[in-house]
N, CA, C and O atoms as a Maestro MAE file, in Angstrom:
{
 s_m_m2io_version
 :::
 2.0.0
}

f_m_ct {
 s_m_title
 :::
 protein
 m_atom[320] {
  # First column is atom index #
  i_m_mmod_type
  r_m_x_coord
  r_m_y_coord
  r_m_z_coord
  i_m_residue_number
  s_m_chain_name
  s_m_pdb_residue_name
  s_m_pdb_atom_name
  i_m_atomic_number
  :::
  1 25 0.848 -1.175 0.000 1 A "MET " " N  " 7
  2 3 0.000 0.000 0.000 1 A "MET " " CA " 6
  3 2 0.894 1.238 0.000 1 A "MET " " C  " 6
  4 15 1.853 1.335 0.766 1 A "MET " " O  " 8
  5 25 0.560 2.164 -0.863 2 A "LYS " " N  " 7
  6 3 1.307 3.419 -0.970 2 A "LYS " " CA " 6
  7 2 0.332 4.571 -0.756 2 A "LYS " " C  " 6
  8 15 -0.727 4.614 -1.382 2 A "LYS " " O  " 8
  9 25 0.683 5.503 0.125 3 A "VAL " " N  " 7
  10 3 -0.150 6.669 0.416 3 A "VAL " " CA " 6
  11 2 0.582 7.904 -0.086 3 A "VAL " " C  " 6
  12 15 1.758 8.102 0.221 3 A "VAL " " O  " 8
  13 25 -0.117 8.737 -0.861 4 A "GLU " " N  " 7
  14 3 0.505 9.962 -1.339 4 A "GLU " " CA " 6
  15 2 -0.475 11.125 -1.273 4 A "GLU " " C  " 6
  16 15 -1.684 10.961 -1.436 4 A "GLU " " O  " 8
  17 25 0.079 12.292 -1.033 5 A "LEU " " N  " 7
  18 3 -0.691 13.523 -1.010 5 A "LEU " " CA " 6
  19 2 -0.726 14.087 -2.428 5 A "LEU " " C  " 6
  20 15 0.307 14.177 -3.091 5 A "LEU " " O  " 8
  21 25 -1.926 14.468 -2.892 6 A "VAL " " N  " 7
  22 3 -2.111 15.016 -4.228 6 A "VAL " " CA " 6
  23 2 -2.593 16.452 -4.066 6 A "VAL " " C  " 6
  24 15 -3.586 16.702 -3.382 6 A "VAL " " O  " 8
  25 25 -1.900 17.390 -4.690 7 A "GLU " " N  " 7
  26 3 -2.222 18.814 -4.537 7 A "GLU " " CA " 6
  27 2 -3.612 19.162 -5.057 7 A "GLU " " C  " 6
  28 15 -4.336 19.928 -4.422 7 A "GLU " " O  " 8
  29 25 -3.991 18.608 -6.203 8 A "ASP " " N  " 7
  30 3 -5.296 18.888 -6.811 8 A "ASP " " CA " 6
  31 2 -5.889 17.576 -7.303 8 A "ASP " " C  " 6
  32 15 -5.534 17.088 -8.375 8 A "ASP " " O  " 8
  33 25 -6.793 17.011 -6.512 9 A "GLY " " N  " 7
  34 3 -7.381 15.710 -6.846 9 A "GLY " " CA " 6
  35 2 -8.153 15.712 -8.140 9 A "GLY " " C  " 6
  36 15 -8.157 14.711 -8.855 9 A "GLY " " O  " 8
  37 25 -8.804 16.809 -8.459 10 A "LEU " " N  " 7
  38 3 -9.586 16.898 -9.687 10 A "LEU " " CA " 6
  39 2 -8.680 16.754 -10.908 10 A "LEU " " C  " 6
  40 15 -9.008 16.016 -11.837 10 A "LEU " " O  " 8
  41 25 -7.555 17.446 -10.914 11 A "LYS " " N  " 7
  42 3 -6.609 17.375 -12.036 11 A "LYS " " CA " 6
  43 2 -5.863 16.039 -12.075 11 A "LYS " " C  " 6
  44 15 -5.401 15.618 -13.135 11 A "LYS " " O  " 8
  45 25 -5.745 15.375 -10.929 12 A "ALA " " N  " 7
  46 3 -4.998 14.121 -10.858 12 A "ALA " " CA " 6
  47 2 -5.827 12.905 -11.268 12 A "ALA " " C  " 6
  48 15 -5.294 11.797 -11.334 12 A "ALA " " O  " 8
  49 25 -7.107 13.087 -11.541 13 A "THR " " N  " 7
  50 3 -7.974 11.984 -11.942 13 A "THR " " CA " 6
  51 2 -7.824 11.726 -13.435 13 A "THR " " C  " 6
  52 15 -7.970 12.634 -14.253 13 A "THR " " O  " 8
  53 25 -7.529 10.467 -13.779 14 A "HIS " " N  " 7
  54 3 -7.320 10.096 -15.185 14 A "HIS " " CA " 6
  55 2 -8.106 8.840 -15.509 14 A "HIS " " C  " 6
  56 15 -8.390 8.033 -14.624 14 A "HIS " " O  " 8
  57 25 -8.451 8.675 -16.753 15 A "GLY " " N  " 7
  58 3 -9.145 7.483 -17.215 15 A "GLY " " CA " 6
  59 2 -10.576 7.783 -17.612 15 A "GLY " " C  " 6
  60 15 -10.972 8.938 -17.764 15 A "GLY " " O  " 8
  61 25 -11.342 6.716 -17.777 16 A "LEU " " N  " 7
  62 3 -12.735 6.827 -18.182 16 A "LEU " " CA " 6
  63 2 -13.644 6.593 -16.984 16 A "LEU " " C  " 6
  64 15 -13.421 5.668 -16.202 16 A "LEU " " O  " 8
  65 25 -14.647 7.412 -16.843 17 A "ARG " " N  " 7
  66 3 -15.606 7.308 -15.746 17 A "ARG " " CA " 6
  67 2 -16.642 6.248 -16.104 17 A "ARG " " C  " 6
  68 15 -17.258 6.305 -17.168 17 A "ARG " " O  " 8
  69 25 -16.828 5.278 -15.205 18 A "ALA " " N  " 7
  70 3 -17.844 4.258 -15.460 18 A "ALA " " CA " 6
  71 2 -18.040 3.375 -14.233 18 A "ALA " " C  " 6
  72 15 -17.165 2.546 -13.981 18 A "ALA " " O  " 8
  73 25 -19.050 3.474 -13.491 19 A "PRO " " N  " 7
  74 3 -20.039 4.546 -13.423 19 A "PRO " " CA " 6
  75 2 -19.549 5.643 -12.501 19 A "PRO " " C  " 6
  76 15 -18.597 5.447 -11.745 19 A "PRO " " O  " 8
  77 25 -20.185 6.774 -12.559 20 A "GLY " " N  " 7
  78 3 -19.820 7.867 -11.676 20 A "GLY " " CA " 6
  79 2 -20.353 9.194 -12.166 20 A "GLY " " C  " 6
  80 15 -21.062 9.279 -13.168 20 A "GLY " " O  " 8
  81 25 -19.991 10.221 -11.433 21 A "LEU " " N  " 7
  82 3 -20.429 11.583 -11.733 21 A "LEU " " CA " 6
  83 2 -19.214 12.429 -12.039 21 A "LEU " " C  " 6
  84 15 -18.251 12.438 -11.271 21 A "LEU " " O  " 8
  85 25 -19.247 13.128 -13.135 22 A "GLY " " N  " 7
  86 3 -18.165 14.034 -13.484 22 A "GLY " " CA " 6
  87 2 -18.735 15.377 -13.893 22 A "GLY " " C  " 6
  88 15 -19.292 15.512 -14.983 22 A "GLY " " O  " 8
  89 25 -18.601 16.367 -13.033 23 A "LEU " " N  " 7
  90 3 -19.022 17.723 -13.355 23 A "LEU " " CA " 6
  91 2 -17.758 18.500 -13.704 23 A "LEU " " C  " 6
  92 15 -16.985 18.851 -12.812 23 A "LEU " " O  " 8
  93 25 -17.535 18.775 -14.991 24 A "PRO " " N  " 7
  94 3 -16.273 19.372 -15.433 24 A "PRO " " CA " 6
  95 2 -15.866 20.599 -14.623 24 A "PRO " " C  " 6
  96 15 -16.608 21.575 -14.512 24 A "PRO " " O  " 8
  97 25 -14.675 20.516 -14.068 25 A "GLY " " N  " 7
  98 3 -14.125 21.613 -13.293 25 A "GLY " " CA " 6
  99 2 -14.681 21.756 -11.888 25 A "GLY " " C  " 6
  100 15 -14.260 22.649 -11.154 25 A "GLY " " O  " 8
  101 25 -15.629 20.888 -11.486 26 A "LEU " " N  " 7
  102 3 -16.267 21.029 -10.168 26 A "LEU " " CA " 6
  103 2 -16.120 19.817 -9.264 26 A "LEU " " C  " 6
  104 15 -15.676 19.951 -8.123 26 A "LEU " " O  " 8
  105 25 -16.486 18.628 -9.754 27 A "ARG " " N  " 7
  106 3 -16.565 17.455 -8.884 27 A "ARG " " CA " 6
  107 2 -16.433 16.179 -9.697 27 A "ARG " " C  " 6
  108 15 -16.902 16.097 -10.832 27 A "ARG " " O  " 8
  109 25 -15.788 15.188 -9.099 28 A "LYS " " N  " 7
  110 3 -15.729 13.842 -9.664 28 A "LYS " " CA " 6
  111 2 -15.943 12.855 -8.531 28 A "LYS " " C  " 6
  112 15 -15.304 12.944 -7.483 28 A "LYS " " O  " 8
  113 25 -16.849 11.915 -8.753 29 A "VAL " " N  " 7
  114 3 -17.068 10.855 -7.774 29 A "VAL " " CA " 6
  115 2 -17.505 9.594 -8.514 29 A "VAL " " C  " 6
  116 15 -18.377 9.646 -9.381 29 A "VAL " " O  " 8
  117 25 -16.899 8.472 -8.168 30 A "GLY " " N  " 7
  118 3 -17.245 7.200 -8.793 30 A "GLY " " CA " 6
  119 2 -16.020 6.417 -9.209 30 A "GLY " " C  " 6
  120 15 -14.926 6.611 -8.678 30 A "GLY " " O  " 8
  121 25 -16.221 5.527 -10.170 31 A "SER " " N  " 7
  122 3 -15.156 4.656 -10.670 31 A "SER " " CA " 6
  123 2 -14.503 5.268 -11.895 31 A "SER " " C  " 6
  124 15 -15.184 5.722 -12.813 31 A "SER " " O  " 8
  125 25 -13.186 5.276 -11.902 32 A "TRP " " N  " 7
  126 3 -12.425 5.698 -13.075 32 A "TRP " " CA " 6
  127 2 -11.537 4.525 -13.479 32 A "TRP " " C  " 6
  128 15 -10.837 3.948 -12.647 32 A "TRP " " O  " 8
  129 25 -11.572 4.181 -14.763 33 A "HIS " " N  " 7
  130 3 -10.805 3.048 -15.278 33 A "HIS " " CA " 6
  131 2 -9.686 3.577 -16.164 33 A "HIS " " C  " 6
  132 15 -9.933 4.299 -17.129 33 A "HIS " " O  " 8
  133 25 -8.461 3.212 -15.828 34 A "GLY " " N  " 7
  134 3 -7.301 3.652 -16.590 34 A "GLY " " CA " 6
  135 2 -6.351 2.506 -16.845 34 A "GLY " " C  " 6
  136 15 -6.653 1.356 -16.527 34 A "GLY " " O  " 8
  137 25 -5.210 2.815 -17.416 35 A "SER " " N  " 7
  138 3 -4.223 1.780 -17.750 35 A "SER " " CA " 6
  139 2 -3.663 1.093 -16.503 35 A "SER " " C  " 6
  140 15 -3.167 -0.031 -16.578 35 A "SER " " O  " 8
  141 25 -3.747 1.776 -15.356 36 A "ASP " " N  " 7
  142 3 -3.250 1.181 -14.112 36 A "ASP " " CA " 6
  143 2 -4.343 0.470 -13.324 36 A "ASP " " C  " 6
  144 15 -4.090 0.020 -12.207 36 A "ASP " " O  " 8
  145 25 -5.542 0.356 -13.868 37 A "GLY " " N  " 7
  146 3 -6.634 -0.352 -13.206 37 A "GLY " " CA " 6
  147 2 -7.786 0.571 -12.840 37 A "GLY " " C  " 6
  148 15 -7.889 1.695 -13.333 37 A "GLY " " O  " 8
  149 25 -8.638 0.075 -11.973 38 A "ARG " " N  " 7
  150 3 -9.849 0.787 -11.571 38 A "ARG " " CA " 6
  151 2 -9.606 1.519 -10.256 38 A "ARG " " C  " 6
  152 15 -9.051 0.955 -9.313 38 A "ARG " " O  " 8
  153 25 -10.028 2.781 -10.202 39 A "SER " " N  " 7
  154 3 -9.859 3.604 -8.998 39 A "SER " " CA " 6
  155 2 -11.198 4.169 -8.562 39 A "SER " " C  " 6
  156 15 -12.049 4.484 -9.394 39 A "SER " " O  " 8
  157 25 -11.382 4.297 -7.246 40 A "PHE " " N  " 7
  158 3 -12.549 5.000 -6.727 40 A "PHE " " CA " 6
  159 2 -12.108 6.425 -6.415 40 A "PHE " " C  " 6
  160 15 -11.097 6.634 -5.744 40 A "PHE " " O  " 8
  161 25 -12.870 7.406 -6.903 41 A "ILE " " N  " 7
  162 3 -12.509 8.816 -6.792 41 A "ILE " " CA " 6
  163 2 -13.640 9.598 -6.140 41 A "ILE " " C  " 6
  164 15 -14.808 9.372 -6.455 41 A "ILE " " O  " 8
  165 25 -13.311 10.512 -5.239 42 A "SER " " N  " 7
  166 3 -14.276 11.468 -4.690 42 A "SER " " CA " 6
  167 2 -13.507 12.747 -4.363 42 A "SER " " C  " 6
  168 15 -12.897 12.869 -3.300 42 A "SER " " O  " 8
  169 25 -13.551 13.704 -5.306 43 A "VAL " " N  " 7
  170 3 -12.785 14.935 -5.162 43 A "VAL " " CA " 6
  171 2 -13.600 16.143 -5.639 43 A "VAL " " C  " 6
  172 15 -14.506 16.015 -6.464 43 A "VAL " " O  " 8
  173 25 -13.256 17.306 -5.104 44 A "ASP " " N  " 7
  174 3 -13.872 18.575 -5.489 44 A "ASP " " CA " 6
  175 2 -12.811 19.506 -6.066 44 A "ASP " " C  " 6
  176 15 -11.612 19.264 -5.924 44 A "ASP " " O  " 8
  177 25 -13.265 20.572 -6.717 45 A "ARG " " N  " 7
  178 3 -12.375 21.579 -7.298 45 A "ARG " " CA " 6
  179 2 -11.505 22.222 -6.210 45 A "ARG " " C  " 6
  180 15 -11.962 22.470 -5.095 45 A "ARG " " O  " 8
  181 25 -10.249 22.483 -6.562 46 A "ASN " " N  " 7
  182 3 -9.286 23.162 -5.686 46 A "ASN " " CA " 6
  183 2 -9.141 22.489 -4.330 46 A "ASN " " C  " 6
  184 15 -8.927 23.154 -3.317 46 A "ASN " " O  " 8
  185 25 -9.257 21.175 -4.318 47 A "GLN " " N  " 7
  186 3 -9.171 20.436 -3.064 47 A "GLN " " CA " 6
  187 2 -8.012 19.445 -3.119 47 A "GLN " " C  " 6
  188 15 -7.892 18.683 -4.079 47 A "GLN " " O  " 8
  189 25 -7.155 19.451 -2.089 48 A "PRO " " N  " 7
  190 3 -6.122 18.417 -2.044 48 A "PRO " " CA " 6
  191 2 -6.777 17.063 -1.773 48 A "PRO " " C  " 6
  192 15 -7.918 16.985 -1.317 48 A "PRO " " O  " 8
  193 25 -6.042 16.019 -2.060 49 A "ALA " " N  " 7
  194 3 -6.592 14.677 -1.896 49 A "ALA " " CA " 6
  195 2 -5.508 13.728 -1.416 49 A "ALA " " C  " 6
  196 15 -4.315 14.027 -1.470 49 A "ALA " " O  " 8
  197 25 -5.960 12.582 -0.950 50 A "VAL " " N  " 7
  198 3 -5.069 11.495 -0.560 50 A "VAL " " CA " 6
  199 2 -5.325 10.343 -1.523 50 A "VAL " " C  " 6
  200 15 -6.462 9.893 -1.669 50 A "VAL " " O  " 8
  201 25 -4.264 9.862 -2.185 51 A "ARG " " N  " 7
  202 3 -4.373 8.702 -3.065 51 A "ARG " " CA " 6
  203 2 -3.716 7.520 -2.359 51 A "ARG " " C  " 6
  204 15 -2.559 7.587 -1.945 51 A "ARG " " O  " 8
  205 25 -4.476 6.444 -2.232 52 A "VAL " " N  " 7
  206 3 -3.966 5.214 -1.632 52 A "VAL " " CA " 6
  207 2 -3.927 4.166 -2.734 52 A "VAL " " C  " 6
  208 15 -4.969 3.732 -3.225 52 A "VAL " " O  " 8
  209 25 -2.721 3.763 -3.119 53 A "SER " " N  " 7
  210 3 -2.547 2.697 -4.109 53 A "SER " " CA " 6
  211 2 -2.622 1.375 -3.361 53 A "SER " " C  " 6
  212 15 -1.938 1.176 -2.358 53 A "SER " " O  " 8
  213 25 -3.451 0.483 -3.854 54 A "LEU " " N  " 7
  214 3 -3.709 -0.780 -3.160 54 A "LEU " " CA " 6
  215 2 -2.871 -1.905 -3.749 54 A "LEU " " C  " 6
  216 15 -2.192 -1.720 -4.759 54 A "LEU " " O  " 8
  217 25 -2.921 -3.072 -3.115 55 A "SER " " N  " 7
  218 3 -2.122 -4.207 -3.570 55 A "SER " " CA " 6
  219 2 -2.602 -4.693 -4.934 55 A "SER " " C  " 6
  220 15 -3.774 -4.529 -5.272 55 A "SER " " O  " 8
  221 25 -1.709 -5.285 -5.715 56 A "PRO " " N  " 7
  222 3 -2.054 -5.726 -7.076 56 A "PRO " " CA " 6
  223 2 -3.199 -6.735 -7.127 56 A "PRO " " C  " 6
  224 15 -3.884 -6.823 -8.145 56 A "PRO " " O  " 8
  225 25 -3.423 -7.492 -6.064 57 A "ASP " " N  " 7
  226 3 -4.495 -8.499 -6.089 57 A "ASP " " CA " 6
  227 2 -5.838 -7.950 -5.585 57 A "ASP " " C  " 6
  228 15 -6.811 -8.698 -5.492 57 A "ASP " " O  " 8
  229 25 -5.899 -6.652 -5.261 58 A "ALA " " N  " 7
  230 3 -7.143 -6.033 -4.804 58 A "ALA " " CA " 6
  231 2 -8.072 -5.761 -5.991 58 A "ALA " " C  " 6
  232 15 -7.621 -5.660 -7.132 58 A "ALA " " O  " 8
  233 25 -9.364 -5.646 -5.710 59 A "ASN " " N  " 7
  234 3 -10.341 -5.332 -6.762 59 A "ASN " " CA " 6
  235 2 -10.157 -3.922 -7.307 59 A "ASN " " C  " 6
  236 15 -10.526 -3.652 -8.449 59 A "ASN " " O  " 8
  237 25 -9.601 -3.033 -6.521 60 A "TRP " " N  " 7
  238 3 -9.385 -1.637 -6.904 60 A "TRP " " CA " 6
  239 2 -7.884 -1.377 -6.926 60 A "TRP " " C  " 6
  240 15 -7.156 -1.871 -6.065 60 A "TRP " " O  " 8
  241 25 -7.416 -0.602 -7.907 61 A "ALA " " N  " 7
  242 3 -5.996 -0.242 -7.971 61 A "ALA " " CA " 6
  243 2 -5.677 0.855 -6.972 61 A "ALA " " C  " 6
  244 15 -4.595 0.877 -6.384 61 A "ALA " " O  " 8
  245 25 -6.649 1.790 -6.777 62 A "ALA " " N  " 7
  246 3 -6.404 2.923 -5.886 62 A "ALA " " CA " 6
  247 2 -7.724 3.544 -5.438 62 A "ALA " " C  " 6
  248 15 -8.781 3.331 -6.032 62 A "ALA " " O  " 8
  249 25 -7.613 4.317 -4.367 63 A "VAL " " N  " 7
  250 3 -8.715 5.126 -3.860 63 A "VAL " " CA " 6
  251 2 -8.156 6.531 -3.687 63 A "VAL " " C  " 6
  252 15 -7.083 6.706 -3.108 63 A "VAL " " O  " 8
  253 25 -8.875 7.533 -4.184 64 A "MET " " N  " 7
  254 3 -8.439 8.917 -3.998 64 A "MET " " CA " 6
  255 2 -9.618 9.721 -3.444 64 A "MET " " C  " 6
  256 15 -10.669 9.830 -4.075 64 A "MET " " O  " 8
  257 25 -9.414 10.278 -2.250 65 A "ILE " " N  " 7
  258 3 -10.461 11.013 -1.548 65 A "ILE " " CA " 6
  259 2 -9.961 12.418 -1.246 65 A "ILE " " C  " 6
  260 15 -8.868 12.597 -0.710 65 A "ILE " " O  " 8
  261 25 -10.767 13.408 -1.592 66 A "GLY " " N  " 7
  262 3 -10.435 14.797 -1.299 66 A "GLY " " CA " 6
  263 2 -10.724 15.129 0.158 66 A "GLY " " C  " 6
  264 15 -11.632 14.570 0.773 66 A "GLY " " O  " 8
  265 25 -9.933 16.049 0.694 67 A "SER " " N  " 7
  266 3 -10.116 16.490 2.078 67 A "SER " " CA " 6
  267 2 -9.458 17.852 2.251 67 A "SER " " C  " 6
  268 15 -8.400 18.120 1.682 67 A "SER " " O  " 8
  269 25 -10.095 18.708 3.042 68 A "ALA " " N  " 7
  270 3 -9.507 20.020 3.327 68 A "ALA " " CA " 6
  271 2 -8.174 19.864 4.047 68 A "ALA " " C  " 6
  272 15 -7.287 20.704 3.892 68 A "ALA " " O  " 8
  273 25 -8.022 18.806 4.828 69 A "ASP " " N  " 7
  274 3 -6.774 18.544 5.544 69 A "ASP " " CA " 6
  275 2 -6.202 17.204 5.093 69 A "ASP " " C  " 6
  276 15 -6.019 16.292 5.899 69 A "ASP " " O  " 8
  277 25 -5.924 17.099 3.804 70 A "ALA " " N  " 7
  278 3 -5.444 15.846 3.223 70 A "ALA " " CA " 6
  279 2 -4.125 15.384 3.839 70 A "ALA " " C  " 6
  280 15 -3.893 14.181 3.957 70 A "ALA " " O  " 8
  281 25 -3.267 16.311 4.229 71 A "ALA " " N  " 7
  282 3 -1.982 15.932 4.834 71 A "ALA " " CA " 6
  283 2 -2.209 15.161 6.139 71 A "ALA " " C  " 6
  284 15 -1.530 14.167 6.394 71 A "ALA " " O  " 8
  285 25 -3.141 15.606 6.949 72 A "ALA " " N  " 7
  286 3 -3.445 14.920 8.217 72 A "ALA " " CA " 6
  287 2 -4.055 13.552 7.947 72 A "ALA " " C  " 6
  288 15 -3.747 12.590 8.650 72 A "ALA " " O  " 8
  289 25 -4.910 13.453 6.942 73 A "VAL " " N  " 7
  290 3 -5.509 12.174 6.587 73 A "VAL " " CA " 6
  291 2 -4.419 11.203 6.126 73 A "VAL " " C  " 6
  292 15 -4.418 10.040 6.528 73 A "VAL " " O  " 8
  293 25 -3.498 11.670 5.291 74 A "ALA " " N  " 7
  294 3 -2.403 10.816 4.811 74 A "ALA " " CA " 6
  295 2 -1.539 10.319 5.966 74 A "ALA " " C  " 6
  296 15 -1.167 9.147 6.010 74 A "ALA " " O  " 8
  297 25 -1.222 11.216 6.899 75 A "ARG " " N  " 7
  298 3 -0.415 10.816 8.063 75 A "ARG " " CA " 6
  299 2 -1.158 9.775 8.898 75 A "ARG " " C  " 6
  300 15 -0.552 8.822 9.387 75 A "ARG " " O  " 8
  301 25 -2.446 9.952 9.060 76 A "SER " " N  " 7
  302 3 -3.250 9.003 9.845 76 A "SER " " CA " 6
  303 2 -3.282 7.636 9.199 76 A "SER " " C  " 6
  304 15 -3.174 6.625 9.891 76 A "SER " " O  " 8
  305 25 -3.429 7.585 7.883 77 A "ILE " " N  " 7
  306 3 -3.432 6.297 7.167 77 A "ILE " " CA " 6
  307 2 -2.068 5.630 7.282 77 A "ILE " " C  " 6
  308 15 -1.979 4.428 7.533 77 A "ILE " " O  " 8
  309 25 -1.009 6.408 7.098 78 A "GLU " " N  " 7
  310 3 0.346 5.848 7.181 78 A "GLU " " CA " 6
  311 2 0.667 5.331 8.574 78 A "GLU " " C  " 6
  312 15 1.403 4.356 8.720 78 A "GLU " " O  " 8
  313 25 0.115 5.985 9.611 79 A "ALA " " N  " 7
  314 3 0.371 5.555 10.988 79 A "ALA " " CA " 6
  315 2 -0.338 4.248 11.303 79 A "ALA " " C  " 6
  316 15 0.035 3.537 12.237 79 A "ALA " " O  " 8
  317 25 -1.364 3.935 10.520 80 A "GLY " " N  " 7
  318 3 -2.067 2.673 10.671 80 A "GLY " " CA " 6
  319 2 -3.105 2.731 11.704 80 A "GLY " " C  " 6
  320 15 -3.789 1.737 11.949 80 A "GLY " " O  " 8
  :::
 }
 m_bond[319] {
  # First column is bond index #
  i_m_from
  i_m_to
  i_m_order
  :::
  1 1 2 1
  2 2 3 1
  3 3 4 2
  4 3 5 1
  5 5 6 1
  6 6 7 1
  7 7 8 2
  8 7 9 1
  9 9 10 1
  10 10 11 1
  11 11 12 2
  12 11 13 1
  13 13 14 1
  14 14 15 1
  15 15 16 2
  16 15 17 1
  17 17 18 1
  18 18 19 1
  19 19 20 2
  20 19 21 1
  21 21 22 1
  22 22 23 1
  23 23 24 2
  24 23 25 1
  25 25 26 1
  26 26 27 1
  27 27 28 2
  28 27 29 1
  29 29 30 1
  30 30 31 1
  31 31 32 2
  32 31 33 1
  33 33 34 1
  34 34 35 1
  35 35 36 2
  36 35 37 1
  37 37 38 1
  38 38 39 1
  39 39 40 2
  40 39 41 1
  41 41 42 1
  42 42 43 1
  43 43 44 2
  44 43 45 1
  45 45 46 1
  46 46 47 1
  47 47 48 2
  48 47 49 1
  49 49 50 1
  50 50 51 1
  51 51 52 2
  52 51 53 1
  53 53 54 1
  54 54 55 1
  55 55 56 2
  56 55 57 1
  57 57 58 1
  58 58 59 1
  59 59 60 2
  60 59 61 1
  61 61 62 1
  62 62 63 1
  63 63 64 2
  64 63 65 1
  65 65 66 1
  66 66 67 1
  67 67 68 2
  68 67 69 1
  69 69 70 1
  70 70 71 1
  71 71 72 2
  72 71 73 1
  73 73 74 1
  74 74 75 1
  75 75 76 2
  76 75 77 1
  77 77 78 1
  78 78 79 1
  79 79 80 2
  80 79 81 1
  81 81 82 1
  82 82 83 1
  83 83 84 2
  84 83 85 1
  85 85 86 1
  86 86 87 1
  87 87 88 2
  88 87 89 1
  89 89 90 1
  90 90 91 1
  91 91 92 2
  92 91 93 1
  93 93 94 1
  94 94 95 1
  95 95 96 2
  96 95 97 1
  97 97 98 1
  98 98 99 1
  99 99 100 2
  100 99 101 1
  101 101 102 1
  102 102 103 1
  103 103 104 2
  104 103 105 1
  105 105 106 1
  106 106 107 1
  107 107 108 2
  108 107 109 1
  109 109 110 1
  110 110 111 1
  111 111 112 2
  112 111 113 1
  113 113 114 1
  114 114 115 1
  115 115 116 2
  116 115 117 1
  117 117 118 1
  118 118 119 1
  119 119 120 2
  120 119 121 1
  121 121 122 1
  122 122 123 1
  123 123 124 2
  124 123 125 1
  125 125 126 1
  126 126 127 1
  127 127 128 2
  128 127 129 1
  129 129 130 1
  130 130 131 1
  131 131 132 2
  132 131 133 1
  133 133 134 1
  134 134 135 1
  135 135 136 2
  136 135 137 1
  137 137 138 1
  138 138 139 1
  139 139 140 2
  140 139 141 1
  141 141 142 1
  142 142 143 1
  143 143 144 2
  144 143 145 1
  145 145 146 1
  146 146 147 1
  147 147 148 2
  148 147 149 1
  149 149 150 1
  150 150 151 1
  151 151 152 2
  152 151 153 1
  153 153 154 1
  154 154 155 1
  155 155 156 2
  156 155 157 1
  157 157 158 1
  158 158 159 1
  159 159 160 2
  160 159 161 1
  161 161 162 1
  162 162 163 1
  163 163 164 2
  164 163 165 1
  165 165 166 1
  166 166 167 1
  167 167 168 2
  168 167 169 1
  169 169 170 1
  170 170 171 1
  171 171 172 2
  172 171 173 1
  173 173 174 1
  174 174 175 1
  175 175 176 2
  176 175 177 1
  177 177 178 1
  178 178 179 1
  179 179 180 2
  180 179 181 1
  181 181 182 1
  182 182 183 1
  183 183 184 2
  184 183 185 1
  185 185 186 1
  186 186 187 1
  187 187 188 2
  188 187 189 1
  189 189 190 1
  190 190 191 1
  191 191 192 2
  192 191 193 1
  193 193 194 1
  194 194 195 1
  195 195 196 2
  196 195 197 1
  197 197 198 1
  198 198 199 1
  199 199 200 2
  200 199 201 1
  201 201 202 1
  202 202 203 1
  203 203 204 2
  204 203 205 1
  205 205 206 1
  206 206 207 1
  207 207 208 2
  208 207 209 1
  209 209 210 1
  210 210 211 1
  211 211 212 2
  212 211 213 1
  213 213 214 1
  214 214 215 1
  215 215 216 2
  216 215 217 1
  217 217 218 1
  218 218 219 1
  219 219 220 2
  220 219 221 1
  221 221 222 1
  222 222 223 1
  223 223 224 2
  224 223 225 1
  225 225 226 1
  226 226 227 1
  227 227 228 2
  228 227 229 1
  229 229 230 1
  230 230 231 1
  231 231 232 2
  232 231 233 1
  233 233 234 1
  234 234 235 1
  235 235 236 2
  236 235 237 1
  237 237 238 1
  238 238 239 1
  239 239 240 2
  240 239 241 1
  241 241 242 1
  242 242 243 1
  243 243 244 2
  244 243 245 1
  245 245 246 1
  246 246 247 1
  247 247 248 2
  248 247 249 1
  249 249 250 1
  250 250 251 1
  251 251 252 2
  252 251 253 1
  253 253 254 1
  254 254 255 1
  255 255 256 2
  256 255 257 1
  257 257 258 1
  258 258 259 1
  259 259 260 2
  260 259 261 1
  261 261 262 1
  262 262 263 1
  263 263 264 2
  264 263 265 1
  265 265 266 1
  266 266 267 1
  267 267 268 2
  268 267 269 1
  269 269 270 1
  270 270 271 1
  271 271 272 2
  272 271 273 1
  273 273 274 1
  274 274 275 1
  275 275 276 2
  276 275 277 1
  277 277 278 1
  278 278 279 1
  279 279 280 2
  280 279 281 1
  281 281 282 1
  282 282 283 1
  283 283 284 2
  284 283 285 1
  285 285 286 1
  286 286 287 1
  287 287 288 2
  288 287 289 1
  289 289 290 1
  290 290 291 1
  291 291 292 2
  292 291 293 1
  293 293 294 1
  294 294 295 1
  295 295 296 2
  296 295 297 1
  297 297 298 1
  298 298 299 1
  299 299 300 2
  300 299 301 1
  301 301 302 1
  302 302 303 1
  303 303 304 2
  304 303 305 1
  305 305 306 1
  306 306 307 1
  307 307 308 2
  308 307 309 1
  309 309 310 1
  310 310 311 1
  311 311 312 2
  312 311 313 1
  313 313 314 1
  314 314 315 1
  315 315 316 2
  316 315 317 1
  317 317 318 1
  318 318 319 1
  319 319 320 2
  :::
 }
}
């Protein structure tokens, strides 16, 4: 498992949405499918996010969740 802080979760989302909600420039929530696998995304405009890359045998490649205090969330996940 790898935890990383993402400065702008909206810009860091890549791939095709299926299923999910994508409001251009405002919000993304749902499944995004890319070359690195399927990710669950929930981010807002101008919001930092925490991306957690999961193990290769997991159903999801990564989860990325936006938070006003993403750095604290990342530290909490890393601390276990």
